[in-house]
Residue, then its C-alpha position, 0 to 999 in steps of 0.5 A: m166243556p167239550y172234553l167232558m162231553a167227549a168223555a160222556a160220549w165214550v161212556v154212553p154212545g150218543a151222549g155227546h149229541f144228546w148233551q148238545r140237544r141233537w136228539g135225532r143224530g144222537a139216537l141214530l148213532a147210539l142205536s147203531v153202536v149199541a145194536m152192533f155191540v149187542l149183536g156181536l155179544i149174542a153171536r158169541g164174538k171175541i172181546y180181545p184181551c189187553n196183550p201188549a206183546d201181540i200187536v193184533d190183540l192190542a189193536g183189537w183191544l183198543a178197538d173194543l175199548g172204543a165202545g166205552g161203557l158197553y165194553l166195561a159193562a160186558k167185562f164187569l158182567g163176566y163176558e168171557v172170550p168164547e172159543p170160536s165155534s163157527a164162522s158166525a163167531d168171526y163175524a160177531t167179533k167184527f161187529l164188536l170191533t166195528a162198534g168200538l171204532l164207530n163209537m170213536l167216530v161218534i165221539m170225534d163228531a160230538f167233540d167237533l160239534g162242541v168246539g164249533r168246527k162242524k155244524 
């Protein structure tokens, strides 16, 4: 069951905590991840492509992929990687990367709570 919970938490940030009826923690974490990702998109941040030949692109893609359903929705809806037009676009890219990495931590937290390693 914890693995299914972790998969749900990857698709929908905070879902693993909601599944365990930890409403406050789930809402706070979901709001944080979604807000960072949406702000990154609004400010025209770069979503990295999957390019195994370039280690920076690959690491960025893995971090972006951590956002789960948000990343998949952005790709499905046709969000294109814009050319950076200002310094704010670089900060926006960091918001997108951080949202994915934060969601990975949220998934691990939900999993640890699910298997009883954490209270």
